[in-house]
C-alpha positions as CSV (number, residue, x, y, z in Angstrom):
1,M,98.4,55.7,45.5
2,L,95.5,55.1,47.4
3,D,97.2,52.5,49.6
4,Q,100.0,54.7,49.8
5,I,98.0,57.2,51.5
6,L,95.9,55.4,53.3
7,S,99.4,53.8,55.2
8,T,101.1,56.9,55.6
9,A,98.8,60.3,56.1
10,E,98.2,61.3,60.3
11,D,94.8,63.1,58.9
12,I,92.0,61.8,56.5
13,I,89.1,64.2,56.8
14,V,85.6,64.5,54.3
15,L,85.7,68.0,52.5
16,G,81.8,67.2,50.9
17,K,80.1,65.0,47.9
18,S,81.6,64.0,45.0
19,G,78.5,62.8,42.5
20,E,76.7,60.5,43.8
21,D,78.8,58.2,45.6
22,K,82.0,59.4,45.8
23,V,83.1,61.5,48.2
24,V,86.5,64.6,48.8
25,F,89.1,63.6,50.9
26,A,91.9,65.8,51.9
27,F,95.5,64.6,53.2
28,P,98.4,66.4,54.5
29,F,101.3,66.2,51.7
30,E,104.6,65.3,53.6
31,R,107.0,62.4,54.0
32,E,107.5,60.1,51.2
33,I,104.3,61.3,49.3
34,A,105.8,64.8,48.8
35,K,109.3,63.3,48.8
36,N,108.2,61.3,45.5
37,Y,106.6,64.2,44.0
38,Y,109.5,66.9,44.8
39,K,111.3,64.5,42.5
40,K,109.1,64.5,40.0
41,T,109.4,68.6,39.6
42,I,113.0,68.8,39.6
43,A,113.6,65.8,36.6
44,D,112.9,68.0,33.9
45,T,116.2,69.4,34.2
46,K,116.3,72.1,31.0
47,E,113.4,73.3,33.1
48,N,115.1,73.9,36.2
49,N,117.1,76.3,35.1
50,V,114.5,78.6,33.8
51,K,113.5,81.8,35.8
52,G,110.2,80.5,36.8
53,F,111.7,77.5,38.3
54,N,115.0,78.4,39.0
55,R,113.7,79.4,42.9
56,H,114.4,77.9,46.2
57,W,112.4,74.5,46.0
58,K,113.9,71.8,47.8
59,F,112.2,68.4,50.1
60,D,113.2,68.9,53.7
61,D,114.5,65.2,55.1
62,K,113.7,66.7,58.8
63,T,110.5,68.3,58.5
64,G,108.8,65.9,55.1
65,L,107.8,69.0,53.9
66,I,108.3,70.8,50.5
67,K,110.0,73.6,51.7
68,G,110.3,77.4,49.1
69,S,107.1,78.0,46.7
70,N,105.8,80.2,44.0
71,T,103.0,80.4,41.1
72,F,105.1,78.5,39.2
73,L,107.3,75.6,41.2
74,V,103.6,75.4,42.2
75,L,101.3,74.4,39.6
76,K,104.4,72.1,38.6
77,L,103.7,70.2,41.3
78,D,100.1,70.5,40.7
79,E,100.6,69.8,37.1
80,Q,102.4,65.5,38.4
81,I,100.4,65.1,40.8
82,R,97.0,65.5,39.2
83,K,97.8,62.3,36.7
84,D,97.0,60.3,39.5
85,G,94.0,61.9,40.8
86,L,95.5,64.7,43.3
87,W,94.9,68.2,43.5
88,I,96.0,70.8,45.2
89,P,93.0,72.5,47.0
90,T,91.1,75.0,45.0
91,P,90.5,78.4,46.8
92,E,87.1,77.8,47.9
93,Q,87.9,73.9,48.9
94,A,91.3,75.4,51.4
95,M,88.9,77.5,53.2
96,L,87.0,74.6,53.8
97,L,89.8,73.2,55.3
98,D,91.1,76.3,57.6
99,K,87.3,76.5,59.1
100,K,88.3,73.0,60.0
101,G,91.3,74.4,61.6
102,K,93.7,72.5,59.2
103,L,95.9,75.0,57.9
104,S,97.7,77.0,60.6
105,N,99.4,80.2,60.5
106,N,103.3,81.5,60.0
107,V,103.0,79.8,56.7
108,Y,102.3,81.1,53.4
109,R,99.9,79.4,50.7
110,D,98.9,79.6,46.9
111,Y,95.4,78.6,45.6
112,G,95.5,79.8,42.5
113,M,95.4,83.1,40.5
114,A,93.3,85.6,40.2
115,V,92.6,87.2,36.6
116,Y,91.1,90.9,36.8
117,S,91.8,92.3,33.3
118,E,94.9,92.3,30.2
119,A,96.7,94.8,32.6
120,Q,99.8,94.9,34.4
121,P,100.7,93.1,36.5
122,N,102.1,90.2,34.6
123,Q,100.2,91.1,31.5
124,E,101.5,88.6,29.1
125,I,100.2,85.7,31.5
126,A,96.9,88.1,31.6
127,K,96.9,88.7,27.6
128,E,97.2,84.7,27.3
129,I,94.5,83.2,29.7
130,I,91.5,86.2,28.5
131,S,91.9,84.7,24.6
132,Q,91.6,81.5,25.6
133,T,87.9,82.4,27.9
134,K,85.0,84.2,26.5
135,R,83.8,84.0,30.6
136,K,83.3,87.5,32.0
137,L,85.9,88.9,34.1
138,P,87.0,88.6,36.7
139,L,88.0,85.0,36.4
140,V,88.8,83.0,39.9
141,I,91.1,80.1,38.6
142,P,92.7,77.3,40.8
143,F,95.9,75.8,39.9
144,K,94.4,72.1,38.7
145,D,92.5,74.1,35.6
146,L,95.9,75.8,34.9
147,T,99.2,75.0,33.5
148,H,102.9,75.6,32.4
149,R,104.6,75.7,28.3
150,L,108.5,76.9,28.3
151,D,107.8,80.1,26.0
152,E,110.9,82.6,25.8
153,N,108.4,85.7,25.5
154,F,107.2,85.4,28.8
155,P,109.1,87.1,31.6
156,Y,110.5,84.7,33.6
157,G,110.7,81.9,30.0
158,V,107.3,80.2,31.2
159,A,103.6,81.1,30.1
160,I,101.1,80.5,32.4
161,T,97.7,79.1,30.7
162,L,94.1,77.3,31.3
163,I,93.6,72.9,30.5
164,D,91.4,72.8,27.1
165,K,88.7,72.2,29.8
166,P,88.4,73.9,32.8
167,K,86.1,72.9,35.4
168,E,86.5,74.7,38.7
169,V,86.6,78.8,37.4
170,I,84.5,81.1,39.4
171,F,84.2,83.7,36.7
172,G,82.8,88.0,36.7
173,E,79.8,88.7,39.1
174,E,80.3,85.6,41.0
175,A,84.0,85.9,41.2
176,R,83.7,89.5,42.3
177,Q,81.4,88.7,44.6
178,Y,83.2,86.0,45.8
179,L,86.8,88.2,46.0
180,D,84.8,91.0,47.9
181,K,82.9,88.6,50.4
182,E,86.0,85.9,51.3
183,F,89.5,87.9,50.4
184,D,90.9,90.5,52.8
185,Y,92.5,92.6,50.2
186,K,92.3,92.3,46.2
187,M,93.5,93.7,43.1
188,D,91.5,95.3,39.8
189,S,94.2,94.3,37.2
190,G,96.1,92.5,35.9
191,V,96.6,88.6,37.4
192,C,98.1,88.4,40.9
193,R,98.2,85.8,43.3
194,L,95.7,83.9,45.2
195,Y,96.7,82.7,48.9
196,R,96.2,82.5,52.6
197,Y,99.0,85.1,53.8
198,G,101.0,84.3,57.8
199,D,98.3,85.8,59.9
200,G,95.4,83.9,58.4
201,D,94.2,86.7,55.5
202,W,93.4,85.4,52.3
203,D,94.2,87.6,49.7
204,A,94.4,88.4,45.7
205,D,96.9,91.2,44.9
206,W,100.0,89.8,45.4
207,M,101.5,90.8,41.8
208,G,105.2,89.0,42.3
209,L,104.3,85.6,41.2
210,I,108.0,84.4,41.5
211,A,108.2,85.7,45.0
212,P,108.9,82.7,47.3
213,V,106.4,81.3,49.8
214,Q,106.3,78.1,51.3
215,M,105.1,74.8,50.4
216,V,103.1,73.1,53.1
217,G,100.0,72.1,52.4
218,W,97.1,69.4,52.2
219,I,96.2,67.4,48.6
220,L,92.7,65.9,47.3
221,F,91.6,63.2,46.1
222,V,88.2,61.9,44.4
223,A,87.2,57.9,45.8
224,K,84.3,55.8,47.3
225,P,83.6,56.1,50.9
226,H,84.7,52.3,51.3
227,A,87.6,52.1,50.1
228,L,89.1,53.7,53.6
229,I,88.1,51.3,55.5
């Protein structure tokens, strides 16, 4: 996978250190790499007809990008790329990309969920996630710490839950301060999407997990610096 990234990526940037001898790198998610993972997200035909996944979601051969997304679809994509040691940026990593001028406007990008309480909106998902952890609310959860299962008891036929050992969740007072400082709009109830709006605002207040946005993004991986030489 690393060889394919190096041979096709038009831009690779450093986002920070990971351990003593490794670095976190980011690269544009496009062309053959994006197309291959897109195909994996639609390979399970029984999931494609579930309401949470039955949305606008296609690979555009002209632009080399995936078009259309929602919380459920981006999570499914993240679960696929994780198998190869890749991941969709956490909100903090995405904001660093933004500061480096890598996130253009006029595109909506999802980066996870904020869990405020067991109330609406998206109460079923809120209750399940809260039941899995003793962390204080609110929770700021990137996609890499989430997984899904098909479940008819959930409004869109998809339950979103924490992975067994989530490592990137921000919670309690730290999460509250982070939301207050870094996000232009936020809620105080239920579960909402964490996203970058098309005008550059960072918001944590979108209640519609199923609503479509444009999927144009960057993907991250960890490697030793000399591996890229």
